[in-house]
C-alpha positions in Angstrom: 8.9 -0.5 -16.8 8.6 3.2 -18.1 6.1 6.0 -18.3 4.7 7.2 -21.7 6.3 10.5 -22.4 3.3 12.1 -23.8 0.7 10.6 -21.1 -0.9 13.2 -18.8 -0.2 13.2 -15.2 -3.0 14.2 -12.5 -1.3 16.6 -10.4 -4.2 16.6 -8.0 -3.5 13.0 -7.1 -0.8 14.1 -4.4 -1.9 15.9 -1.5 0.8 18.6 -0.7 -1.2 20.6 1.8 1.0 21.6 4.9 0.4 19.2 7.7 -2.0 16.5 8.1 -5.7 16.4 8.1 -6.1 16.3 11.8 -7.9 13.9 14.0 -11.3 12.5 12.9 -13.6 9.8 11.9 -10.8 7.1 11.7 -10.5 6.7 15.8 -8.2 9.3 16.7 -5.5 8.8 19.3 -1.9 8.2 18.7 -0.2 5.2 17.2 1.9 3.4 19.8 5.2 1.9 18.7 7.3 -0.2 20.8 10.8 0.7 21.5 14.2 -0.7 20.7 14.4 -4.0 18.5 10.5 -4.1 18.8 10.5 -1.0 16.3 12.4 -3.0 13.6 9.7 -5.9 13.8 6.8 -3.5 13.7 8.1 -1.4 10.8 8.2 -4.6 8.8 5.0 -6.0 9.9 3.1 -3.0 8.9 4.3 -2.5 5.4 1.4 -2.6 3.1 -1.0 -2.1 6.2 -4.4 -0.6 6.2 -5.1 1.4 9.2 -2.0 1.4 11.8 -4.5 2.1 14.7 -6.3 -1.3 13.9 -2.8 -3.1 14.1 -1.2 -1.3 16.9 -3.8 0.2 19.0 -4.3 3.8 20.0 -4.2 5.7 23.4 -5.7 8.9 24.4 -2.4 10.7 25.0 -2.6 14.3 24.7 1.2 14.9 23.9 2.4 17.4 21.4 1.9 16.2 17.9 4.0 17.4 15.0 3.2 17.2 11.2 5.4 17.5 8.3 4.8 17.0 4.4 7.5 16.4 2.1 8.4 19.0 -0.3 7.1 17.0 -3.4 6.2 19.8 -5.9 3.6 18.4 -8.4 3.3 21.6 -10.5 5.8 20.5 -12.8 4.8 16.8 -13.0 2.6 17.1 -16.2 3.5 14.3 -18.4 5.2 10.8 -18.3 8.4 12.5 -19.6 8.5 14.5 -16.4 8.1 11.3 -14.2 10.9 9.4 -16.2 13.0 12.7 -15.7 12.2 13.6 -11.9 11.7 10.8 -9.4 9.4 13.2 -7.4 6.9 12.8 -10.1 6.6 9.2 -10.1 4.1 9.3 -7.2 1.7 11.2 -8.9 2.2 9.1 -12.0 1.3 5.9 -10.2 -1.5 7.6 -8.4 -3.0 8.7 -11.8 -2.7 5.3 -13.4 -4.2 3.2 -10.7 -7.2 5.7 -10.1 -7.9 5.4 -13.9 -7.7 1.7 -13.4 -10.3 1.5 -10.6 -12.4 4.1 -12.4 -13.0 1.4 -15.1 -13.8 -1.2 -12.3 -16.2 0.7 -9.8 -19.2 2.8 -10.6 -19.1 6.2 -9.3 -15.4 5.4 -8.1 -14.0 8.5 -5.9 -10.3 8.9 -6.4 -7.8 8.5 -3.6 -4.8 10.7 -3.2 -1.3 10.1 -2.0 0.1 12.3 0.9 3.8 12.2 1.2 5.2 13.1 4.5 8.1 13.0 6.8 8.7 12.9 10.5 5.3 12.5 12.0 1.6 13.3 10.7 -1.6 13.4 12.4 -4.3 11.3 10.3 -8.1 10.6 10.6 -6.7 7.1 11.6 -4.4 8.3 14.5 -1.0 9.6 14.5 1.8 7.9 12.2 5.5 8.5 12.1 7.8 8.0 9.1 8.6 4.2 10.2 4.8 3.2 10.1 5.3 2.4 6.4 3.1 3.1 3.5 -0.8 2.8 4.7 -4.1 3.6 3.6 -6.5 5.5 5.9 -10.3 4.9 5.5 -11.0 8.0 7.8 -9.6 10.5 5.0 -9.3 8.3 2.0 -5.6 8.9 1.8 -2.4 6.9 1.1 0.4 8.1 3.4 3.8 7.5 2.3 7.2 8.4 3.4 9.0 8.0 0.3 12.5 7.8 1.8 11.6 5.1 4.1 10.2 3.0 1.4 13.7 2.8 -0.3 15.1 1.9 3.2 12.5 -0.8 3.6 13.3 -2.5 0.3 17.0 -2.9 1.5 16.0 -4.0 5.0 13.6 -6.8 3.5 16.4 -7.8 1.1 15.0 -6.9 -2.3 15.5 -4.2 -4.8 13.7 -1.0 -5.4 12.3 -0.4 -8.7 9.6 1.4 -10.5 7.7 -1.8 -10.9 8.1 -2.6 -7.1 7.1 0.9 -6.2 4.0 0.6 -8.4 3.1 -2.6 -6.6 3.4 -1.0 -3.3 1.1 2.0 -4.4 -1.3 -0.5 -6.2 -1.7 -2.7 -3.1 -2.6 0.5 -0.9 -5.1 1.6 -3.7 -6.4 -1.9 -3.4 -7.4 -1.0 0.2 -9.0 2.0 -0.9 -11.1 -0.1 -3.5 -12.1 -2.4 -0.6 -13.2 0.7 1.5 -15.4 1.7 -1.3 -16.7 -1.6 -1.9 -17.5 -2.2 1.8 -15.0 -5.2 2.2 -12.8 -3.2 4.5 -15.7 -2.4 6.9 -17.0 -5.9 7.2 -13.5 -7.4 7.7 -12.9 -4.9 10.6 -16.2 -5.7 12.2 -14.8 -9.1 13.0 -12.2 -7.5 15.2 -8.4 -7.7 15.4 -8.0 -11.5 14.6 -4.6 -13.0 13.5 -3.7 -16.0 11.8 -3.2 -17.7 8.4 -6.9 -17.6 7.4 -8.1 -14.4 9.4 -10.0 -11.5 8.1 -6.9 -9.6 8.0 -4.8 -11.8 6.1 -7.7 -12.1 3.3 -7.8 -8.5 3.1 -4.2 -8.3 2.5 -4.2 -11.0 0.0 -7.1 -9.6 -2.0 -5.2 -6.3 -2.0 -2.3 -8.0 -3.4 -4.5 -9.6 -6.0 -6.0 -6.2 -7.0 -2.4 -5.0 -7.4 -1.7 -7.8 -9.7 -4.7 -7.0 -11.6 -4.0 -3.4 -11.9 -0.4 -4.2 -13.3 -1.6 -6.5 -16.0 -4.1 -3.8 -17.0 -1.4 -1.1 -16.9 0.8 -3.4 -19.1 -2.0 -4.0 -21.7 -3.9 -0.7 -21.8 -2.2 1.3 -24.9 -3.9 4.6 -23.2 -2.3 4.1 -19.8 0.6 6.1 -18.5 2.7 3.2 -17.7 4.2 1.0 -20.4 6.8 -1.6 -21.2 6.1 -4.0 -18.1 8.8 -6.6 -18.7 9.3 -10.1 -17.3 12.1 -8.6 -15.4 9.7 -6.1 -14.0 7.3 -9.1 -12.9 10.3 -10.9 -11.2 11.0 -7.8 -8.9 7.4 -7.7 -8.1 7.2 -11.2 -7.2 10.5 -10.6 -5.1 8.8 -7.7 -3.3 5.7 -9.8 -2.6 8.0 -12.5 -1.2 9.8 -10.0 0.9 6.7 -8.9 3.0 5.3 -12.3 3.7 4.8 -12.8 7.4 6.8 -16.0 7.6 9.9 -14.0 5.8 9.7 -11.3 8.3 9.5 -13.6 11.5 12.4 -15.6 10.3 14.2 -12.5 9.7 13.2 -11.0 13.2 13.2 -13.9 15.4 14.2 -17.1 13.4 10.9 -18.7 14.1 7.4 -18.8 12.2 4.1 -18.5 14.2 1.3 -18.7 11.9 -1.2 -17.6 14.6 0.5 -14.3 14.6 0.1 -13.6 10.8 -1.7 -10.5 9.8 -0.8 -10.3 6.0 -0.1 -13.8 4.9 2.9 -15.9 3.9 5.4 -15.3 1.1 3.8 -18.1 -0.8 0.3 -16.6 -0.4 1.4 -13.2 -1.4 3.1 -14.3 -4.5 0.1 -16.6 -5.5 -2.6 -13.8 -5.1 -0.4 -11.2 -6.9 0.2 -13.5 -9.8 -3.6 -14.7 -9.7 -4.5 -11.0 -10.1 -2.1 -10.6 -13.0 -3.6 -13.5 -14.6 -7.2 -12.8 -13.8 -9.8 -12.2 -16.3 -12.1 -10.5 -13.7 -11.9 -9.2 -10.1 -13.9 -12.2 -9.0 -11.0 -14.2 -9.2 -9.6 -11.8 -6.2 -12.2 -13.2 -3.8 -10.1 -14.3 -0.9 -13.1 -14.5 1.5 -14.8 -17.4 -0.3 -12.0 -19.8 -0.3 -9.8 -21.5 2.3 -7.3 -22.4 -0.4 -5.2 -19.4 0.2 -1.8 -20.9 -0.5 -2.8 -21.7 -4.1 
């Protein structure tokens, strides 16, 4: 997968403001992470998450919070050639492309921006650290991303990092932004923090996978988009990434056992199926995970 050299990048798609937006409408509080080996399990379980506070819970602690933003200068990220040359420009390129896609799908679409950070950051959904993994916060409409952790995560999960896999991760998070704008996110969250193979949480994640697949197909077919040359090898890497973040695969790696009742994101088979379904879909109606019990394909 490449970036078209002469395609324009929206430099405003990255939020490089110092620190975080602070506490606000998303629920506040600090995200509580377990210690020791539990952190590793939570790191893996949270990848592609929506709101960390919804999964981990928050407390009312008043401890000191620190917030840092990675030094990702987008002033020189103007074209696809810049993204091909400078890895720091890739995030703005992904965001530019996926925002353009959703602008064709949702009337009155409001863009979301990516917020790179390192260390710890205060968000409208609570406080997150670099080990939380990529996530979308509905409280401030930002996709939070620790870029160094993402590369580490691919290694931990036994898959390889690539521009295609990175695009899949970003597209998944923007799928949650679309769900937010369409009201799907609020409806699912209203049902509480249920878990299990057919829970609202799993349906949200599988739909975001499907949306990511639909976006990648659009990008590969659209001659005017910033992304080009999505190959069969790229699709294979995307499928590998989807397999790696299945709940069953994560559970097998962490404990050697599979417990469907604890699933929050879906099995590897589910995630691959819905990603591929989105890639082959003629419309987003094919991504309705809430109207079927056949989530395995």
